[in-house]
N, C-alpha and C positions, 0 to 999 in steps of 0.2 A: 494526603495530597493525591494519592492514586485514586481514591474514591471520587474526589472532586473532578479529576481528569475524565474518569469513566462517565460520571454524571453529565458533564458538559459535552463530551463527545457524543453521548447518546442523544442529547438534545439537538445537537447539530445534525446528526443522522436523521432524526425525526423531521426536522424542519426542511432539510434539503434533499433527503432521500437518495435517489440514484445519482444525483449530481456530484456526490462527494465520496464515492467509493475509494478512490486512490488516497484521498486525504485520510479517510477513516482507516484504511489499511496501514497508513503510517502511524496513526495513534496506537493501533493494536500491536504493531511491531515494537514500538517504543515501550509498550507495557509488557512485552515479553510473550504476547499471544500471536506467534507467527502463523499458527494454523488459521486463525480468523483473518489475519492479514492476507494470506494466500487465497482464502475463499473470496474475499472482497476483490482482490486483483483478478482472479479468474472470472468473476462476474463482470468486472469492468472490461475485460478482454472480450467476452462474449457479446457485450453491448457496444463494442468498438469505441470505447471511451478514449478520447484523444489525450486525456490527462496521463495515461500510461506512458506516453512518449517522454514525459518529464520526470518520471519517478527516479531516474538515476541522477538527476540534478541535485537531489537531496542527499548529500554525502553521508549524513548520519543515518538516514533510512537505509541507504545502500550498505553501509557498514554493518548494520544490524542484520540485514537479510542475506548478505552475499554468500553465506555458507549454507543457505537453504537450497537444496537441489531443485525444488519446485519453482522458487523465485528465479533461479538462474535459467531454468528451462523457459520460463516466460520471457525473460530478458532476451534469450536467444531467438525465441519465436518472433519477438518484436524487432529483431535486428539491432538491439542496443548493446551489443557485446563489447564494444570498445570501452576504454577507461571511462569511469563516471566523470561527468563534467562538473 
C-alpha cells in the first residue's frame, strides 16, 4: 500500500509540479518523511504559495507535524499560531 501511495503521489508531482507542494508535503508527512515534507513546505514558502495558509486546516497533517520545530517555526512565520481549524 505504501509503495502505491508513493507511486501515485510521484505521478501527481510530475503532472502538477510546483502547484502541489503543500499537498505533496502532506503525503510525505503521512508516510513518515517529515524532512521531505519540510523541504516542500519551505519551497512553497519561498514561492509565496497561498496553499500554505490552509495547511493547518488539515487536522491529521497538523497532528503529524506539530512536534516538528521547523514546521512550528513556519507556522509562526505565517502567523498561523492559533489553534488549528
